C-alpha positions as CSV (number, residue, x, y, z in Angstrom):
1,M,-36.2,9.0,1.6
2,S,-38.7,6.5,0.4
3,V,-38.1,3.3,-1.6
4,V,-39.8,1.6,-4.5
5,V,-39.8,-2.1,-3.9
6,E,-39.2,-4.1,-7.0
7,P,-41.1,-7.4,-7.4
8,S,-39.4,-10.2,-5.5
9,P,-38.5,-13.1,-7.8
10,S,-40.6,-16.2,-7.2
11,K,-39.4,-19.7,-7.3
12,S,-42.5,-20.6,-9.4
13,S,-42.0,-17.9,-11.9
14,S,-41.4,-19.2,-15.4
15,A,-39.8,-16.0,-16.6
16,K,-36.2,-15.4,-16.1
17,V,-35.3,-13.0,-13.3
18,S,-33.6,-9.8,-14.5
19,F,-31.7,-7.1,-12.7
20,Y,-30.0,-4.2,-14.5
21,R,-29.3,-0.7,-13.3
22,P,-28.0,1.4,-16.3
23,E,-27.2,4.3,-13.9
24,L,-24.5,2.2,-12.3
25,D,-22.8,1.8,-15.6
26,A,-22.5,5.6,-15.6
27,L,-21.0,5.4,-12.1
28,R,-18.5,2.8,-13.4
29,F,-17.3,5.3,-16.0
30,F,-16.9,8.0,-13.4
31,A,-15.0,5.6,-11.2
32,F,-12.6,4.9,-14.1
33,F,-12.3,8.6,-14.9
34,A,-11.3,9.4,-11.3
35,V,-8.5,6.8,-11.5
36,F,-7.5,8.0,-15.0
37,M,-7.1,11.6,-13.8
38,F,-5.2,10.4,-10.8
39,H,-2.7,8.6,-13.0
40,M,-2.3,11.3,-15.6
41,P,1.1,13.0,-15.1
42,R,0.9,16.5,-13.7
43,K,3.5,18.8,-15.2
44,L,2.2,21.8,-13.3
45,S,1.0,22.5,-9.8
46,W,-2.7,23.4,-10.0
47,G,-3.0,24.6,-6.4
48,V,-4.1,22.7,-3.3
49,P,-7.9,22.5,-4.1
50,V,-7.4,21.0,-7.6
51,N,-4.5,18.8,-6.6
52,S,-6.5,17.5,-3.7
53,L,-9.3,16.6,-5.9
54,L,-7.0,14.9,-8.4
55,D,-5.4,13.0,-5.5
56,A,-8.8,11.7,-4.5
57,G,-9.1,10.1,-7.9
58,C,-7.3,7.1,-6.4
59,F,-10.5,6.3,-4.6
60,G,-12.2,5.4,-7.9
61,V,-10.8,2.0,-7.0
62,D,-12.9,2.0,-3.8
63,L,-16.0,3.0,-5.8
64,F,-15.4,0.1,-8.1
65,F,-15.2,-2.2,-5.1
66,V,-18.5,-0.9,-3.7
67,L,-20.2,-1.2,-7.0
68,S,-19.0,-4.8,-7.6
69,A,-19.9,-6.0,-4.1
70,Y,-23.4,-4.4,-4.3
71,L,-24.2,-5.8,-7.7
72,I,-22.7,-9.3,-7.1
73,T,-24.5,-9.6,-3.8
74,E,-27.8,-8.4,-5.3
75,L,-27.5,-10.9,-8.2
76,L,-26.6,-13.8,-5.9
77,V,-29.5,-13.1,-3.5
78,R,-31.9,-12.8,-6.4
79,E,-30.7,-16.1,-7.9
80,R,-31.1,-17.8,-4.5
81,V,-34.6,-16.5,-4.0
82,A,-35.7,-17.2,-7.6
83,T,-34.3,-20.8,-7.8
84,G,-34.0,-21.8,-4.2
85,K,-30.3,-22.4,-4.6
86,L,-27.1,-20.8,-5.7
87,D,-25.1,-22.3,-8.6
88,V,-21.6,-21.4,-7.6
89,R,-20.1,-23.2,-10.6
90,A,-22.1,-21.1,-13.0
91,F,-21.1,-18.0,-11.1
92,Y,-17.4,-18.9,-11.5
93,I,-17.8,-19.5,-15.2
94,R,-19.5,-16.2,-15.6
95,R,-16.7,-14.3,-13.8
96,I,-14.1,-16.2,-15.8
97,L,-15.7,-15.4,-19.1
98,R,-16.0,-11.7,-18.1
99,I,-12.6,-11.1,-16.4
100,W,-10.0,-13.6,-17.7
101,P,-9.9,-13.0,-21.5
102,L,-8.9,-9.3,-21.1
103,Y,-6.9,-9.9,-17.9
104,F,-4.6,-12.6,-19.2
105,F,-4.3,-11.0,-22.6
106,F,-3.1,-7.7,-21.0
107,I,-0.7,-9.5,-18.7
108,G,0.8,-11.1,-21.8
109,I,1.2,-7.7,-23.5
110,A,2.7,-6.1,-20.4
111,A,5.2,-9.0,-19.8
112,L,6.2,-10.0,-23.3
113,V,6.3,-6.8,-25.4
114,P,9.7,-5.2,-24.5
115,W,8.7,-1.7,-25.6
116,W,5.9,-1.8,-22.9
117,N,8.1,-3.5,-20.3
118,P,11.3,-1.3,-20.3
119,G,14.1,-2.8,-18.2
120,H,11.9,-5.9,-17.7
121,V,10.2,-4.2,-14.8
122,F,7.2,-6.5,-15.0
123,G,9.3,-9.7,-14.5
124,L,8.5,-13.2,-13.2
125,R,8.3,-12.1,-9.6
126,Y,5.2,-10.1,-10.6
127,V,4.0,-12.1,-13.6
128,I,3.6,-15.4,-11.8
129,P,1.5,-13.9,-8.9
130,F,-0.6,-11.9,-11.3
131,L,-1.3,-15.1,-13.3
132,L,-2.4,-16.7,-10.1
133,L,-4.8,-13.7,-9.4
134,S,-2.7,-12.6,-6.5
135,G,-0.8,-9.7,-8.0
136,N,-1.6,-7.4,-5.2
137,W,0.4,-9.5,-2.8
138,S,3.5,-9.3,-5.2
139,I,3.3,-5.5,-5.0
140,I,3.3,-5.7,-1.2
141,A,6.3,-8.0,-1.3
142,F,8.4,-6.3,-4.0
143,G,7.0,-2.8,-4.3
144,W,5.2,-1.1,-7.2
145,P,6.3,-1.9,-10.8
146,L,6.1,1.8,-11.5
147,K,7.0,1.7,-15.2
148,S,4.6,-1.2,-16.0
149,I,1.4,-0.7,-17.9
150,A,0.0,-3.6,-15.9
151,L,-0.1,-1.4,-12.7
152,P,-3.9,-1.2,-12.5
153,L,-4.4,-5.0,-12.4
154,W,-3.6,-5.2,-8.7
155,S,-7.2,-4.2,-7.9
156,V,-8.6,-6.8,-10.3
157,S,-6.7,-9.4,-8.2
158,I,-8.5,-8.3,-5.0
159,E,-11.9,-8.5,-6.8
160,E,-11.1,-11.9,-8.1
161,Q,-10.3,-13.1,-4.5
162,F,-13.7,-11.7,-3.4
163,Y,-15.4,-13.5,-6.3
164,L,-13.8,-16.7,-5.3
165,L,-15.1,-16.8,-1.7
166,W,-18.2,-14.7,-1.5
167,P,-20.7,-16.9,-3.4
168,I,-19.6,-19.9,-1.2
169,I,-20.4,-17.8,1.9
170,V,-23.7,-16.5,0.5
171,R,-24.7,-20.1,-0.3
172,R,-24.0,-21.4,3.2
173,I,-25.5,-18.7,5.3
174,R,-29.1,-17.4,5.7
175,R,-30.1,-14.3,3.8
176,D,-30.6,-12.3,7.0
177,H,-27.0,-13.2,8.1
178,I,-25.4,-11.7,5.0
179,G,-25.2,-8.3,6.7
180,W,-23.4,-9.8,9.7
181,A,-20.8,-11.4,7.3
182,A,-20.2,-7.9,6.0
183,I,-19.8,-6.5,9.5
184,A,-17.3,-9.3,10.2
185,M,-15.4,-8.1,7.1
186,L,-15.2,-4.6,8.6
187,G,-13.8,-6.2,11.8
188,V,-11.2,-8.1,9.8
189,A,-10.1,-5.0,7.9
190,T,-9.8,-2.9,11.0
191,G,-7.9,-5.6,12.9
192,T,-5.5,-6.1,10.0
193,R,-4.8,-2.4,9.8
194,I,-4.2,-2.2,13.5
195,C,-1.7,-5.0,13.3
196,L,0.1,-3.4,10.3
197,V,0.4,0.0,12.0
198,A,1.6,-1.6,15.2
199,M,4.2,-3.6,13.4
200,H,5.4,-0.5,11.4
201,A,4.7,-2.3,8.1
202,P,7.0,-0.8,5.4
203,G,5.9,0.4,2.0
204,S,2.9,2.3,0.8
205,A,1.3,-0.9,-0.5
206,A,1.3,-2.7,2.8
207,V,-2.3,-1.6,3.5
208,W,-3.4,-0.1,0.1
209,C,-2.9,-3.4,-1.7
210,N,-3.7,-5.8,1.2
211,T,-6.9,-7.7,0.5
212,L,-7.6,-8.2,4.2
213,A,-7.1,-4.5,5.0
214,R,-9.2,-3.4,2.0
215,L,-12.5,-5.1,2.8
216,D,-14.2,-1.9,3.9
217,P,-15.6,-0.9,0.4
218,I,-16.5,-4.5,-0.3
219,A,-18.4,-4.7,3.0
220,A,-20.0,-1.4,2.3
221,G,-21.3,-2.6,-1.0
222,I,-22.7,-5.7,0.5
223,L,-24.4,-3.8,3.3
224,L,-25.9,-1.5,0.7
225,A,-27.5,-4.5,-1.0
226,V,-28.7,-5.9,2.4
227,V,-30.3,-2.6,3.4
228,L,-32.0,-1.9,0.1
229,R,-33.2,-5.5,-0.3
230,G,-33.7,-5.1,-4.0
231,S,-35.5,-1.8,-3.7
232,T,-34.8,1.5,-5.5
233,P,-34.6,4.6,-3.2
234,T,-36.6,7.5,-4.6
235,L,-34.6,10.6,-3.9
236,G,-35.3,14.1,-5.0
237,F,-32.7,16.0,-7.0
238,G,-31.8,18.2,-4.1
239,T,-31.4,15.2,-1.8
240,R,-29.1,13.5,-4.3
241,L,-26.9,16.6,-4.6
242,F,-26.7,16.9,-0.9
243,L,-25.7,13.2,-0.5
244,L,-23.1,13.5,-3.3
245,G,-21.7,16.7,-1.7
246,C,-21.4,15.1,1.7
247,A,-19.8,12.0,0.2
248,T,-17.4,13.9,-2.0
249,V,-16.0,16.6,0.4
250,P,-14.1,14.2,2.7
251,L,-12.3,12.4,-0.1
252,P,-9.8,15.2,-1.1
253,F,-8.9,15.6,2.6
254,V,-8.3,11.9,3.1
255,A,-6.2,11.8,-0.1
256,H,-4.2,15.0,0.3
257,V,-3.7,15.2,4.0
258,W,-3.7,11.6,5.2
259,K,-2.4,10.2,1.8
260,I,-3.6,6.7,2.7
261,N,-2.8,5.4,-0.8
262,A,0.9,6.3,-0.5
263,P,1.8,7.4,3.1
264,A,5.4,8.3,4.0
265,R,4.7,6.1,7.0
266,L,1.7,4.4,8.5
267,D,0.0,6.4,11.2
268,W,-2.9,5.5,13.4
269,T,-5.3,8.3,12.5
270,G,-5.1,8.1,8.7
271,T,-4.9,4.4,8.5
272,L,-7.7,3.6,10.9
273,L,-10.1,6.4,10.0
274,G,-9.3,7.0,6.3
275,Y,-10.3,3.7,4.8
276,P,-13.8,3.4,6.5
277,I,-14.5,7.1,5.6
278,V,-13.7,6.4,2.0
279,A,-15.8,3.3,2.0
280,L,-18.7,5.2,3.5
281,C,-18.4,8.0,1.0
282,C,-18.3,5.6,-2.0
283,A,-21.4,3.8,-0.7
284,A,-23.2,7.1,-0.4
285,I,-22.2,8.0,-3.9
286,V,-23.7,4.7,-5.2
287,L,-26.8,5.2,-3.1
288,A,-27.2,8.7,-4.6
289,G,-26.8,7.3,-8.0
290,I,-29.3,4.4,-7.8
291,G,-32.6,5.2,-9.5
292,I,-31.4,8.2,-11.5
293,R,-33.2,8.5,-14.8
294,P,-32.7,9.1,-17.6
295,V,-29.1,8.0,-18.2
296,P,-27.4,9.2,-21.3
297,K,-26.7,6.3,-23.7
298,S,-23.1,7.5,-24.1
299,L,-22.5,7.1,-20.4
300,I,-24.1,3.7,-20.4
301,Y,-21.8,2.6,-23.2
302,L,-18.7,4.0,-21.5
303,G,-19.7,2.1,-18.4
304,K,-20.2,-1.1,-20.4
305,I,-16.6,-0.9,-21.6
306,S,-15.3,0.5,-18.2
307,Y,-13.3,-2.7,-17.5
308,G,-11.3,-2.1,-20.6
309,L,-11.0,1.6,-19.9
310,Y,-9.5,0.7,-16.5
311,V,-7.2,-1.9,-17.8
312,Y,-5.9,0.0,-20.9
313,H,-5.6,3.5,-19.5
314,Q,-1.9,3.1,-18.4
315,L,-1.1,1.8,-21.9
316,A,-2.7,4.9,-23.4
317,I,-0.8,7.1,-20.9
318,F,2.4,5.4,-21.9
319,L,1.8,6.0,-25.6
320,S,0.8,9.6,-25.2
321,D,3.9,10.2,-23.1
322,K,6.0,9.2,-26.1
323,F,4.2,11.2,-28.8
324,I,1.9,13.8,-27.4
325,H,2.7,16.9,-25.3
326,G,1.0,20.0,-24.2
327,A,-2.7,20.8,-23.8
328,L,-3.8,18.1,-26.2
329,R,-2.3,15.3,-24.1
330,L,-5.4,14.8,-21.8
331,P,-8.1,14.6,-24.4
332,V,-5.9,12.5,-26.8
333,T,-5.0,10.1,-24.0
334,L,-8.7,9.8,-22.9
335,G,-9.8,9.3,-26.5
336,L,-7.1,6.7,-27.2
337,T,-8.2,4.8,-24.0
338,V,-11.8,4.8,-25.2
339,A,-10.8,3.7,-28.7
340,I,-8.6,0.8,-27.6
341,S,-11.3,-0.3,-25.0
342,A,-14.1,-0.1,-27.6
343,L,-12.1,-2.2,-30.0
344,S,-11.2,-4.7,-27.3
345,Y,-14.8,-5.0,-26.2
346,K,-15.9,-5.7,-29.7
347,L,-13.2,-8.1,-30.8
348,L,-11.9,-9.7,-27.5
349,E,-14.5,-9.4,-24.8
350,S,-17.9,-9.7,-26.6
351,P,-17.5,-13.2,-27.9
352,F,-16.9,-14.5,-24.4
353,L,-19.7,-12.4,-23.0
354,R,-22.1,-14.0,-25.4
355,I,-21.0,-17.4,-24.0
356,K,-21.4,-16.0,-20.5
357,E,-25.1,-15.3,-21.1
358,R,-25.7,-19.1,-21.3
359,F,-24.7,-19.4,-17.7
360,A,-26.7,-16.5,-16.4
361,R,-29.3,-17.3,-13.7
362,V,-30.4,-13.7,-13.4
363,E,-30.4,-11.6,-16.5
364,S,-28.2,-8.5,-16.2
365,R,-26.7,-6.0,-18.6
366,P,-27.1,-6.9,-22.3
367,V,-23.9,-7.6,-24.2
């Protein structure tokens, strides 16, 4: 493997620094699609190979974590190199404008519309923590609100907690210490899981939704940014396929055999080995994807609206469950998810994203 080193931003450069990898938008869509297929109801048994692959769709969340950590770290480092400092306030404003409008809008829908909140499943004990960007902890405390369309938002809470702390850390430490901070995260995640298994922590969410226990993919994304140092690996097609194959094969095993996302009980092997294996696999998938050209415009667009795809897909599944049955259910549900997300991106998200551009220190994806 060789790398193409992109020009380092200079403090004296008058041009605005830019960093955008359209191929990672395509990966975002595939991360969503994996989660979507995992959440789609399975009326029939498709056999162990197919069911194992569908079970592995839950790790689309980990792929999202790796992508977010890699991109955020790269953008923060580039800003710091280009300007000599890190504007944490501007970073927070950018994240608020990107995440909060859709996030809080959807919490309102999930909590206030009775038809989408049967039995008031998504009640105050969930709503308040989700409003405070800590919904994952409410799931650990009270269990999964299984009939709520707000179910996917737990992972957004973990990302928001990462966004809150990571720029402060990056601003305070030297660039060559960022990797050590990521390694420390791996230590925290492993130590947390050891404690949870030793204490026989109850509930499938005890580890799966625990921010401290789920730092592996975030650390992996950070380490990927540290190792690449802004460069683009030039991999041959065969090498990319080999890397993707090696990264994909373990995931169905971890999901179907160890069931780390919903174990009957926490066990040492699955809990301690499963999470780092998944993080490593997702990092390898991202590495294999960086630098792929050309990228179909349709995939770039679907990646651009992938936040909405992820947020709205349970709503689309809920609606299709009421009105659509049989073989048409999968394509109709996917099409409905895309349609709702496209409309949301245009009417709800884009106005805030245009404001967000005013606070950009490194130009990224165009709105």
